[in-house]
PAVEXLUM-370301 format. One record per residue: x, y, z of N, C-alpha, C in turn; chain; residue number from 1. Coordinates in pm, 1 decimal, always signed. Each point is the difference from the previous one (the first is absolute). Layout:
! PAVEXLUM-370301
{{X, Y, Z}, {X, Y, Z}, {X, Y, Z}, 'A', NUM}
...
! end
This chain:
! PAVEXLUM-370301
{{+2000.5, -6114.3, -386.6}, {+26.0, +139.3, +37.4}, {-130.0, +80.1, -5.6}, 'A', 1}
{{-27.1, +74.6, +104.9}, {-120.0, +83.2, +9.2}, {+25.9, +137.3, -63.3}, 'A', 2}
{{-110.0, +72.8, -23.7}, {+13.2, +130.3, -64.8}, {+82.5, +97.8, +83.9}, 'A', 3}
{{-11.5, -5.8, +131.9}, {+77.2, +94.8, +80.9}, {+149.8, -25.1, -15.2}, 'A', 4}
{{+37.9, -125.8, -23.9}, {+140.8, -31.3, -24.8}, {+42.6, +48.2, -137.9}, 'A', 5}
{{-89.6, -13.2, -96.7}, {+30.4, +48.6, -134.9}, {+19.1, +151.5, -0.9}, 'A', 6}
{{-82.5, +70.4, +74.5}, {+12.5, +145.8, +6.0}, {+131.8, +41.3, +65.4}, 'A', 7}
{{+40.7, -73.7, +102.8}, {+128.0, +28.0, +64.4}, {+114.8, -24.8, -97.4}, 'A', 8}
{{-7.7, -110.1, -72.8}, {+103.7, -31.7, -97.8}, {+1.9, +102.6, -112.4}, 'A', 9}
{{-116.8, +47.1, -40.1}, {-10.6, +103.3, -102.6}, {+75.9, +125.5, +43.5}, 'A', 10}
{{-15.9, +38.3, +126.0}, {+71.3, +116.7, +52.8}, {+150.4, -23.6, +2.6}, 'A', 11}
{{+39.7, -117.4, +47.2}, {+142.4, -29.6, +14.0}, {+70.5, -3.0, -135.6}, 'A', 12}
{{-62.5, -59.7, -98.8}, {+62.8, -9.1, -130.9}, {-0.1, +135.3, -70.4}, 'A', 13}
{{-104.8, +78.8, +19.6}, {-0.4, +135.1, -56.1}, {+114.3, +81.4, +59.1}, 'A', 14}
{{+20.4, -9.7, +131.1}, {+110.2, +70.3, +65.4}, {+134.6, -48.1, -53.4}, 'A', 15}
{{+12.6, -131.5, -14.9}, {+123.3, -57.7, -54.2}, {+31.0, +55.6, -138.9}, 'A', 16}
{{-99.8, +5.0, -86.6}, {+20.9, +48.0, -136.3}, {+23.9, +150.8, -3.2}, 'A', 17}
{{-56.9, +70.8, +96.6}, {+27.9, +143.1, +10.8}, {+148.1, +22.1, +30.9}, 'A', 18}
{{+51.8, -74.0, +97.3}, {+140.3, +17.1, +37.3}, {+95.0, -60.3, -103.5}, 'A', 19}
{{-51.3, -86.4, -86.4}, {+79.0, -49.3, -113.6}, {-2.0, +100.3, -115.5}, 'A', 20}
{{-74.6, +108.5, +16.8}, {-7.3, +110.8, -95.1}, {-64.4, -38.5, -132.6}, 'A', 21}
{{-94.7, -92.6, +6.2}, {-78.0, -30.6, -120.0}, {-143.3, +52.4, +12.5}, 'A', 22}
{{-37.2, +38.1, +121.0}, {-125.8, +70.2, +25.4}, {+36.1, +136.9, +55.1}, 'A', 23}
{{-68.9, +103.1, -45.5}, {+25.7, +134.8, +50.7}, {-92.7, +30.0, +117.5}, 'A', 24}
{{+12.3, +119.1, +54.3}, {-76.6, +34.8, +120.0}, {-150.0, -21.6, -17.8}, 'A', 25}
{{-51.2, +35.1, -117.6}, {-142.9, -19.5, -25.2}, {-25.8, -72.8, -131.0}, 'A', 26}
{{+105.7, -47.4, -67.5}, {-15.8, -64.8, -130.0}, {+22.4, -149.5, +4.8}, 'A', 27}
{{-90.2, -72.9, -60.1}, {+5.1, -145.7, +1.9}, {-116.9, -54.0, +80.2}, 'A', 28}
{{-37.3, -124.3, -24.7}, {-112.0, -60.4, +70.0}, {+14.2, -151.5, -1.3}, 'A', 29}
{{-46.9, -62.8, +106.3}, {+14.3, -144.1, +17.5}, {-133.2, -56.0, +48.6}, 'A', 30}
{{-33.9, -118.9, -46.8}, {-126.1, -61.5, +41.7}, {+17.8, -149.1, +23.0}, 'A', 31}
{{-92.6, -56.5, +77.1}, {+0.9, -143.0, +28.7}, {-143.1, -50.2, +4.2}, 'A', 32}
{{-20.8, -117.8, -55.8}, {-134.5, -58.5, -3.5}, {-46.4, -32.1, +142.0}, 'A', 33}
{{-122.2, +38.3, +33.0}, {-57.7, -30.0, +131.2}, {-29.9, -149.0, +12.7}, 'A', 34}
{{+19.3, -54.2, +119.9}, {-37.8, -139.8, +24.7}, {-134.7, -8.6, +71.6}, 'A', 35}
{{-47.9, +113.1, +52.5}, {-124.1, +0.9, +77.4}, {-117.5, +60.0, -76.1}, 'A', 36}
{{+28.5, +67.3, -110.1}, {-105.9, +62.4, -79.9}, {+10.4, -51.5, -143.0}, 'A', 37}
{{-111.1, -44.0, -53.9}, {-0.6, -53.8, -135.5}, {+14.5, +112.0, -102.5}, 'A', 38}
{{+80.9, -25.4, -101.8}, {+20.2, +96.6, -109.2}, {+36.4, +137.7, +53.6}, 'A', 39}
{{+101.4, +2.7, +86.4}, {+41.9, +125.4, +60.8}, {+150.2, -4.6, +28.4}, 'A', 40}
{{+58.8, +117.7, +15.8}, {+143.3, +10.3, +27.9}, {+25.2, +120.7, +89.9}, 'A', 41}
{{+109.8, -7.3, +75.0}, {+47.0, +113.6, +78.5}, {+106.0, +73.3, -80.3}, 'A', 42}
{{-8.7, +133.7, +0.4}, {+94.5, +81.0, -77.4}, {+45.2, +119.3, +82.7}, 'A', 43}
{{+119.2, +48.3, -29.8}, {+52.8, +115.3, +71.4}, {-81.7, +125.9, -32.3}, 'A', 44}
{{-4.0, +94.6, +94.3}, {-78.9, +122.0, -21.3}, {+69.3, +98.4, -92.7}, 'A', 45}
{{-77.9, +91.1, -52.2}, {+49.4, +100.7, -93.7}, {+60.7, +118.9, +72.6}, 'A', 46}
{{+113.3, +49.2, -52.9}, {+61.5, +125.9, +43.2}, {+30.3, +5.6, +150.2}, 'A', 47}
{{+43.9, -113.2, +54.2}, {+42.6, -4.9, +139.5}, {+143.0, -53.4, +3.6}, 'A', 48}
{{+84.5, +58.1, +83.6}, {+140.5, -36.0, +10.2}, {+18.4, -150.8, +11.1}, 'A', 49}
{{+79.2, -53.9, -91.6}, {+12.7, -145.3, -12.2}, {+107.0, -60.4, +91.2}, 'A', 50}
{{+72.4, +83.9, +73.6}, {+106.6, -52.7, +83.4}, {-41.4, -45.0, +137.1}, 'A', 51}
{{-126.8, +21.2, +37.8}, {-42.8, -35.3, +136.0}, {-149.9, -26.8, +5.6}, 'A', 52}
{{-50.5, -80.9, -92.4}, {-142.8, -30.0, -1.8}, {-38.4, -92.8, +115.0}, 'A', 53}
{{-124.9, +10.4, +42.9}, {-54.5, -84.4, +105.4}, {-114.0, -84.3, -57.0}, 'A', 54}
{{-24.7, -119.9, +56.5}, {-104.0, -89.3, -53.3}, {-137.1, +64.9, -12.5}, 'A', 55}
{{-35.1, +85.8, +95.2}, {-133.0, +62.1, -3.5}, {-14.8, +100.0, -114.3}, 'A', 56}
{{+108.2, +33.2, -67.9}, {-8.2, +90.9, -113.6}, {-27.3, -72.9, -132.2}, 'A', 57}
{{+6.8, -131.8, +1.4}, {-23.2, -76.1, -122.7}, {-147.4, +6.4, -40.6}, 'A', 58}
{{-24.3, -9.0, -131.5}, {-135.3, +11.7, -54.0}, {-42.9, -131.5, -64.3}, 'A', 59}
{{-123.0, -38.6, +24.0}, {-55.0, -119.1, -63.2}, {-74.7, +41.6, -126.6}, 'A', 60}
{{+36.5, -62.2, -113.1}, {-65.2, +31.4, -127.2}, {-60.3, -126.2, -60.8}, 'A', 61}
{{-100.7, +17.9, -85.0}, {-50.0, -113.9, -76.7}, {+80.1, -9.2, -129.0}, 'A', 62}
{{-31.2, -97.7, -83.0}, {+80.3, -20.9, -120.3}, {-31.3, +98.3, -111.8}, 'A', 63}
{{-92.5, +93.9, +26.6}, {-21.2, +112.8, -90.7}, {+78.7, +122.6, +46.9}, 'A', 64}
{{+72.3, -16.6, +111.7}, {+79.4, +109.0, +53.7}, {-75.6, +94.1, +91.9}, 'A', 65}
{{-123.1, -34.7, +35.6}, {-80.2, +86.8, +86.6}, {+23.8, -32.4, +146.8}, 'A', 66}
{{+3.9, +103.9, +82.9}, {+26.2, -19.2, +142.3}, {-116.2, -70.5, +68.9}, 'A', 67}
{{+34.3, -100.9, +80.1}, {-99.3, -72.8, +78.2}, {+10.1, +33.2, +147.8}, 'A', 68}
{{+122.0, +32.3, +44.6}, {+20.7, +26.5, +142.3}, {+128.6, +79.5, +17.6}, 'A', 69}
{{+7.6, +74.5, +110.8}, {+120.0, +76.5, +31.4}, {-29.7, +147.9, +12.4}, 'A', 70}
{{+83.1, +67.9, +79.5}, {-20.4, +142.5, +25.4}, {+74.1, +89.3, -98.4}, 'A', 71}
{{+80.8, -59.5, -84.7}, {+80.8, +79.0, -91.7}, {-39.0, -28.5, -144.7}, 'A', 72}
{{+46.2, +86.8, -87.7}, {-27.0, -17.1, -143.2}, {+98.2, -101.5, -57.1}, 'A', 73}
{{-48.8, -102.3, -69.8}, {+92.4, -98.1, -59.0}, {+79.5, +59.4, -115.0}, 'A', 74}
{{+108.8, -64.8, -33.1}, {+83.4, +42.7, -111.8}, {-82.4, +23.8, -125.9}, 'A', 75}
{{+42.1, +98.5, -77.9}, {-69.8, +29.9, -125.4}, {+15.3, -112.5, -102.1}, 'A', 76}
{{+95.3, -91.0, +25.0}, {+21.7, -112.4, -91.8}, {-82.2, -122.9, +37.4}, 'A', 77}
{{-96.5, +16.2, +89.3}, {-77.1, -113.3, +50.6}, {-68.8, -81.9, -108.7}, 'A', 78}
{{-40.5, +67.0, -108.3}, {-75.8, -70.5, -104.1}, {+82.7, -111.2, -62.9}, 'A', 79}
{{+125.9, +27.3, -35.1}, {+76.0, -108.1, -63.0}, {+50.4, -101.6, +102.2}, 'A', 80}
{{+20.0, +40.5, +125.1}, {+34.0, -98.6, +103.0}, {-112.7, -101.9, +12.5}, 'A', 81}
{{-121.7, +49.8, +19.0}, {-114.6, -89.2, +10.3}, {-20.9, -81.4, -125.5}, 'A', 82}
{{+22.0, +63.4, -114.4}, {-17.2, -69.6, -127.6}, {+97.0, -114.9, -17.1}, 'A', 83}
{{+125.0, +18.2, +44.2}, {+98.2, -108.1, -8.5}, {-42.3, -118.0, +86.6}, 'A', 84}
{{-50.2, +28.1, +119.7}, {-45.6, -108.5, +87.9}, {-115.8, -77.2, -62.3}, 'A', 85}
{{-90.3, +71.4, -64.3}, {-112.2, -67.2, -65.1}, {+48.1, -82.8, -119.9}, 'A', 86}
{{+90.0, +57.6, -77.3}, {+48.1, -63.6, -121.9}, {+87.0, -121.7, +28.3}, 'A', 87}
{{+79.2, +6.3, +108.9}, {+99.2, -103.6, +28.3}, {-18.4, -51.8, +143.6}, 'A', 88}
{{-83.8, -100.8, +18.4}, {-31.0, -49.8, +134.8}, {+119.8, -48.8, +80.5}, 'A', 89}
{{+109.3, -37.8, -66.1}, {+117.5, -49.0, +72.4}, {+92.7, +112.6, +46.3}, 'A', 90}
{{-26.9, +121.2, -45.9}, {+76.3, +116.0, +47.4}, {-65.6, +52.7, +126.9}, 'A', 91}
{{+79.8, +15.0, +105.8}, {-53.0, +45.6, +128.1}, {+59.7, +132.1, +46.3}, 'A', 92}
{{+95.1, +54.0, -75.9}, {+60.1, +127.7, +37.8}, {+44.7, +74.7, -124.6}, 'A', 93}
{{-17.8, +131.5, +3.4}, {+40.2, +88.0, -110.3}, {+81.8, +114.4, +58.1}, 'A', 94}
{{+116.6, +24.4, -59.1}, {+88.4, +107.7, +45.9}, {+25.9, +95.5, -116.0}, 'A', 95}
{{-37.2, +125.2, +17.7}, {+32.2, +104.1, -98.8}, {+95.3, +98.9, +65.8}, 'A', 96}
{{+117.3, +15.5, -59.2}, {+99.3, +92.6, +53.6}, {+42.7, +100.2, -105.8}, 'A', 97}
{{+73.4, +101.7, +46.3}, {+62.1, +96.4, -88.9}, {+150.8, -24.5, -1.1}, 'A', 98}
{{+36.6, -128.1, -3.6}, {+140.3, -40.4, +2.4}, {+77.9, +75.5, -107.9}, 'A', 99}
{{+104.3, +75.1, +36.7}, {+64.1, +89.3, -97.6}, {+63.9, -70.5, -119.1}, 'A', 100}
{{+74.3, -108.1, +23.0}, {+65.4, -67.6, -111.6}, {-102.7, -66.6, -92.4}, 'A', 101}
{{-102.5, -61.7, +58.8}, {-105.4, -61.6, -80.3}, {-75.3, +105.7, -79.3}, 'A', 102}
{{-17.2, +118.3, +57.3}, {-67.1, +108.7, -71.0}, {+82.5, +46.1, -119.6}, 'A', 103}
{{+130.8, +13.5, +19.6}, {+88.5, +37.4, -111.1}, {-9.5, -103.1, -112.0}, 'A', 104}
{{+8.1, -127.5, +37.3}, {-5.8, -106.1, -99.9}, {-130.8, +5.8, -78.1}, 'A', 105}
{{-109.8, +18.7, +70.4}, {-131.1, -3.6, -62.8}, {-28.6, +115.2, -94.7}, 'A', 106}
{{+76.1, +107.9, +11.4}, {-29.4, +114.9, -87.0}, {+104.6, +19.6, -109.6}, 'A', 107}
{{+95.2, -93.8, -11.6}, {+109.4, +19.6, -95.4}, {+1.9, -102.3, -113.2}, 'A', 108}
{{-105.7, -79.0, -13.6}, {-10.9, -95.4, -111.3}, {+122.6, -90.7, -11.9}, 'A', 109}
{{+47.0, -45.8, +113.7}, {+114.2, -90.6, +2.1}, {-47.8, -144.7, -1.5}, 'A', 110}
{{+83.0, -87.5, -52.6}, {-28.1, -143.1, +5.2}, {+62.1, -59.5, +125.0}, 'A', 111}
{{-74.1, -89.6, +66.2}, {+57.8, -73.6, +112.1}, {+88.7, -110.0, -56.6}, 'A', 112}
{{+128.2, +4.1, +30.8}, {+96.3, -96.7, -51.3}, {+16.5, -116.2, +97.1}, 'A', 113}
{{+17.5, -120.6, -49.6}, {+9.5, -117.7, +87.4}, {+139.6, -18.5, +59.1}, 'A', 114}
{{+38.3, +92.0, +89.6}, {+133.1, -6.4, +59.2}, {+0.4, -71.8, +134.9}, 'A', 115}
{{-117.5, -29.2, +55.1}, {-11.0, -73.0, +126.5}, {-133.6, -73.2, +1.3}, 'A', 116}
{{-15.8, -91.7, +95.6}, {-127.1, -71.4, +11.8}, {-114.4, +96.7, +23.7}, 'A', 117}
{{+21.4, +96.2, +90.2}, {-104.8, +98.0, +28.8}, {-36.1, +80.7, -124.4}, 'A', 118}
{{+99.9, +36.4, -77.9}, {-26.8, +76.9, -121.9}, {-83.4, -80.3, -99.0}, 'A', 119}
{{+27.0, -129.1, -8.6}, {-79.1, -86.1, -88.8}, {-146.4, +0.1, +42.1}, 'A', 120}
{{-24.2, -6.3, +130.1}, {-137.5, +0.9, +48.5}, {-70.8, +132.0, -31.0}, 'A', 121}
{{+77.3, +107.2, -16.2}, {-58.7, +131.3, -28.7}, {-26.8, +23.1, -148.1}, 'A', 122}
{{+47.2, -88.4, -83.3}, {-15.6, +19.5, -144.2}, {-146.5, -3.3, -43.1}, 'A', 123}
{{-85.8, -57.5, +82.6}, {-142.7, -5.4, -32.0}, {-80.0, +112.5, +66.1}, 'A', 124}
{{+67.6, +88.3, +73.2}, {-69.3, +114.6, +58.7}, {-33.9, +99.8, -111.5}, 'A', 125}
{{-126.3, +31.5, -21.7}, {-33.8, +100.3, -101.9}, {+24.7, +141.4, +50.5}, 'A', 126}
{{+5.7, +93.6, -92.3}, {+1.1, +142.3, +34.2}, {-139.0, +54.6, -31.0}, 'A', 127}
{{-64.9, +54.7, +99.8}, {-135.5, +53.3, -15.2}, {+8.6, +149.7, -26.1}, 'A', 128}
{{-65.6, +44.3, -104.0}, {+7.0, +140.7, -39.3}, {-53.6, +91.6, +109.9}, 'A', 129}
{{+47.7, +124.1, -1.3}, {-35.6, +95.0, +104.8}, {-144.9, +45.8, -9.5}, 'A', 130}
{{-66.8, -3.1, +114.0}, {-129.9, +64.0, +18.7}, {+3.5, +63.9, +137.6}, 'A', 131}
{{-77.8, +102.1, +19.6}, {-4.0, +68.8, +128.0}, {-35.7, -97.3, +111.7}, 'A', 132}
{{+74.2, +6.2, +109.9}, {-23.0, -89.1, +112.9}, {-141.9, +10.6, +53.6}, 'A', 133}
{{-58.1, -114.5, +31.0}, {-133.5, -2.3, +57.8}, {-113.4, +5.8, -99.2}, 'A', 134}
{{+31.0, +3.4, -129.4}, {-105.3, +10.1, -100.7}, {-45.5, -137.9, -46.9}, 'A', 135}
{{-118.7, -2.7, -58.8}, {-52.7, -124.0, -57.0}, {+87.3, -46.8, -115.7}, 'A', 136}
{{+58.5, +95.9, -72.0}, {+85.9, -35.5, -112.9}, {+123.3, -77.4, +47.2}, 'A', 137}
{{+60.2, +45.3, +109.9}, {+115.3, -71.9, +53.4}, {-41.4, -138.1, +48.6}, 'A', 138}
{{-110.6, -6.9, +71.5}, {-46.7, -129.3, +50.9}, {-24.0, -98.2, -114.4}, 'A', 139}
{{-62.9, +45.9, -106.4}, {-25.9, -87.8, -115.5}, {+130.9, -46.7, -63.3}, 'A', 140}
{{+95.1, +93.2, -15.2}, {+127.9, -35.0, -61.0}, {+73.2, -105.0, +83.3}, 'A', 141}
{{-4.9, +13.7, +131.6}, {+63.7, -97.7, +88.8}, {-67.3, -136.1, -12.8}, 'A', 142}
{{-131.7, -1.4, +9.6}, {-71.9, -127.2, -1.3}, {+10.2, -70.0, -135.5}, 'A', 143}
{{+14.5, +77.3, -106.6}, {+18.4, -60.3, -132.5}, {+129.6, -79.9, -7.6}, 'A', 144}
{{+98.6, +38.0, +80.5}, {+130.4, -67.4, -2.2}, {+11.8, -110.2, +104.8}, 'A', 145}
{{-85.2, +3.2, +101.6}, {+17.6, -91.9, +111.7}, {-81.1, -128.0, -11.3}, 'A', 146}
{{-43.0, -33.8, -121.9}, {-65.1, -129.2, -15.5}, {+100.1, -113.4, +21.5}, 'A', 147}
{{+128.1, +28.2, -30.6}, {+105.7, -100.4, +20.3}, {+121.4, +56.0, +73.0}, 'A', 148}
{{+24.6, +128.2, -11.4}, {+120.9, +60.0, +58.2}, {-2.4, -6.1, +152.3}, 'A', 149}
{{+118.7, -9.6, +58.9}, {+13.3, +3.2, +145.4}, {+60.0, +131.7, +48.2}, 'A', 150}
{{+32.0, +85.8, -95.5}, {+52.4, +130.8, +31.8}, {+4.5, +82.9, -126.0}, 'A', 151}
{{+20.2, +130.4, +16.3}, {+4.2, +88.8, -116.4}, {+69.3, +130.0, +37.1}, 'A', 152}
{{+63.9, +59.7, -100.1}, {+54.7, +134.3, +13.1}, {-106.6, +99.2, -45.1}, 'A', 153}
{{-22.6, +102.8, +79.1}, {-93.5, +106.1, -36.4}, {+81.2, +115.9, -57.1}, 'A', 154}
{{-21.0, +29.9, -126.2}, {+79.3, +104.8, -65.3}, {-14.4, +132.9, +73.4}, 'A', 155}
{{+114.0, +63.3, +29.8}, {+2.5, +129.5, +69.0}, {-72.0, -2.2, +134.6}, 'A', 156}
{{-4.2, -116.7, +63.1}, {-80.0, -9.3, +122.0}, {+61.7, -92.7, +103.5}, 'A', 157}
{{+39.8, -121.7, -37.1}, {+54.9, -89.2, +101.0}, {-9.6, -146.0, -36.7}, 'A', 158}
{{-35.9, -80.8, +98.4}, {+7.9, -144.7, -12.1}, {-116.8, -64.5, +73.0}, 'A', 159}
{{-50.9, -111.4, -54.6}, {-97.1, -84.0, +70.9}, {+57.2, -141.0, +7.6}, 'A', 160}
{{-3.3, -58.6, +119.4}, {+32.0, -141.5, +15.8}, {-112.5, -66.1, +77.6}, 'A', 161}
{{-12.0, -131.2, -14.4}, {-104.2, -74.5, +69.8}, {+60.8, -124.3, +63.0}, 'A', 162}
{{-78.9, -68.1, +82.9}, {+49.5, -122.4, +61.4}, {-108.6, -75.7, +71.3}, 'A', 163}
{{+33.7, -120.9, +43.4}, {-96.7, -80.7, +73.4}, {-18.9, +51.9, +141.4}, 'A', 164}
{{+91.7, +87.1, +45.3}, {-15.7, +67.4, +128.5}, {+79.4, +130.0, -5.3}, 'A', 165}
{{-12.5, +79.5, +105.1}, {+65.4, +130.4, +2.0}, {+151.9, -10.9, -7.5}, 'A', 166}
{{+55.9, -99.3, +69.6}, {+144.7, -16.4, -0.3}, {+52.0, -25.9, -141.4}, 'A', 167}
{{-67.1, -90.5, -73.0}, {+41.9, -32.7, -135.9}, {-10.3, +121.4, -92.0}, 'A', 168}
{{-108.0, +75.3, +11.9}, {-18.9, +117.0, -86.5}, {+103.7, +107.8, +29.4}, 'A', 169}
{{+30.1, +20.7, +128.2}, {+101.3, +99.5, +37.2}, {+138.4, -44.9, -43.0}, 'A', 170}
{{+30.8, -128.1, +17.7}, {+130.6, -51.9, -42.6}, {+18.6, +16.9, -149.9}, 'A', 171}
{{-108.4, -19.8, -76.0}, {+7.6, +18.4, -145.0}, {+33.9, +144.7, -34.0}, 'A', 172}
{{-60.5, +93.7, +70.3}, {+30.4, +141.6, -22.6}, {+147.9, +28.1, +21.5}, 'A', 173}
{{+54.6, -48.1, +110.9}, {+140.6, +24.6, +31.8}, {+92.0, -68.4, -101.0}, 'A', 174}
{{-38.8, -118.1, -44.7}, {+80.6, -72.4, -99.1}, {+0.0, +72.6, -134.0}, 'A', 175}
{{-115.3, +52.3, -40.1}, {-7.9, +76.0, -125.0}, {+90.8, +122.6, +7.5}, 'A', 176}
{{-9.4, +75.5, +108.5}, {+79.8, +121.3, +13.4}, {+150.1, -32.2, -3.1}, 'A', 177}
{{+39.4, -106.5, +68.0}, {+139.9, -41.6, +1.9}, {+47.1, -39.1, -140.6}, 'A', 178}
{{-81.8, -76.7, -70.0}, {+36.3, -48.1, -133.2}, {+11.3, +113.8, -100.1}, 'A', 179}
{{-97.5, +89.5, +2.1}, {+2.7, +113.2, -92.8}, {+118.2, +92.1, +31.2}, 'A', 180}
{{+32.9, +13.5, +127.2}, {+114.7, +82.2, +39.4}, {+129.2, -53.0, -62.6}, 'A', 181}
{{+16.6, -132.4, -1.0}, {+119.2, -60.1, -62.0}, {+5.0, +32.1, -149.2}, 'A', 182}
{{-113.5, -17.3, -67.7}, {-4.5, +25.2, -144.2}, {+28.7, +146.5, -31.6}, 'A', 183}
{{-62.3, +90.7, +74.2}, {+20.0, +142.7, -26.2}, {+143.3, +43.2, +32.3}, 'A', 184}
{{+58.3, -59.9, +102.6}, {+138.4, +32.4, +33.7}, {+94.5, -40.9, -113.0}, 'A', 185}
{{-23.7, -116.7, -57.0}, {+78.9, -42.3, -116.5}, {-14.3, +99.4, -113.9}, 'A', 186}
{{-123.0, +40.3, -26.8}, {-25.4, +92.5, -110.3}, {+69.3, +134.6, +24.5}, 'A', 187}
{{-7.5, +49.9, +123.6}, {+61.2, +128.9, +31.8}, {+151.8, -5.9, -12.4}, 'A', 188}
{{+55.4, -117.6, +28.7}, {+145.2, -17.4, -9.3}, {+44.9, -33.0, -141.9}, 'A', 189}
{{-94.0, -11.6, -92.5}, {+33.9, -33.2, -137.8}, {+40.4, -145.1, -17.9}, 'A', 190}
{{-47.6, -85.1, +90.2}, {+35.6, -141.4, -3.7}, {-116.8, -83.9, -50.7}, 'A', 191}
{{+30.9, -108.6, -67.5}, {-102.0, -94.0, -42.4}, {+10.6, -125.9, +86.5}, 'A', 192}
{{-103.6, -32.9, +74.5}, {+7.9, -117.7, +87.0}, {+4.8, -128.9, -80.1}, 'A', 193}
{{+73.1, -97.9, +50.4}, {-4.0, -132.0, -62.5}, {-137.7, -60.1, +24.9}, 'A', 194}
{{-47.4, -82.4, -94.8}, {-136.3, -51.4, +6.3}, {-1.4, -151.4, +17.4}, 'A', 195}
{{-105.0, -49.1, +63.3}, {-18.9, -143.4, +18.4}, {-37.4, -63.5, -133.8}, 'A', 196}
{{+46.1, -120.8, -22.2}, {-24.9, -68.6, -126.7}, {-149.4, -15.6, -26.9}, 'A', 197}
{{-36.5, +10.9, -128.3}, {-140.0, -0.6, -41.6}, {-74.5, -125.2, +46.7}, 'A', 198}
{{+64.6, -115.5, -4.6}, {-64.8, -124.1, +41.3}, {-39.7, +6.1, +147.3}, 'A', 199}
{{+88.5, +52.8, +82.2}, {-29.0, +13.8, +142.5}, {-108.1, +104.9, +24.6}, 'A', 200}
{{+3.0, +106.6, -80.2}, {-103.1, +103.9, +11.1}, {-137.8, -59.2, -28.3}, 'A', 201}
{{-11.1, -76.6, -106.6}, {-127.9, -62.4, -35.7}, {-49.2, -91.6, +111.1}, 'A', 202}
{{+92.0, -73.1, +61.4}, {-37.8, -89.9, +109.5}, {-48.0, +77.7, +121.6}, 'A', 203}
{{+73.7, +103.3, +38.1}, {-33.4, +74.9, +119.9}, {-127.8, +81.0, -13.8}, 'A', 204}
{{-31.7, +44.0, -121.8}, {-121.4, +80.5, -19.0}, {-126.5, -79.9, +31.5}, 'A', 205}
{{+11.7, -131.2, +2.8}, {-115.3, -82.5, +38.7}, {-39.8, +23.9, +145.1}, 'A', 206}
{{+94.7, +49.0, +78.8}, {-22.7, +17.6, +143.5}, {-17.9, +146.1, +38.3}, 'A', 207}
{{-24.9, +84.6, -98.8}, {-8.6, +144.5, +25.3}, {-109.5, +34.0, +100.7}, 'A', 208}
{{-106.1, -78.7, +5.2}, {-108.6, +28.5, +92.7}, {+37.4, -15.9, +145.1}, 'A', 209}
{{+116.0, -60.9, +25.9}, {+42.6, -20.6, +138.4}, {+64.4, +124.7, +58.6}, 'A', 210}
{{+26.1, +100.6, -83.5}, {+73.8, +120.6, +44.8}, {-93.4, +94.9, +72.4}, 'A', 211}
! end
């Protein structure tokens, strides 16, 4: 796949996540590792409507988050996007959304309960403390957790998921939102979900990186 195809896919998946209501009009950012430029990634632009992006609006950044090419300003979260790519060579896509259910979960100090396979995979997602978006402090906090994590809840902010490609990273975002929605719905209804047996949980957690 060439970079022009990656940029097109970046637009399509951003639009998809916008209409899934996990990205807001100008909130959230998505990136993909470049195949034509060494140590570089394409990322969505800052403060531009996310429901109808075009490939020419994508920004090329280096792994320090600095713009290399493009007519628009890259996302303010570029530093940790680039940092994740540098830290984890097998990760090729990063998705940061303001998914509402995941945001609620991340700011309420709740435990992820093993009520489904997807929930088990989320038990290793850390909660990253709040820092102002786009700051070095937030970038450091994210990178401190992503030495092994494949996703994380950002307290009072949203969600980060990663993947070997854009499709995998976006699917992870949607799966997280769906799973957290089930858990929160149980809690709101005053119900306690039945849980998967501990032996099975221990076995399945070995495969958490596949989520």
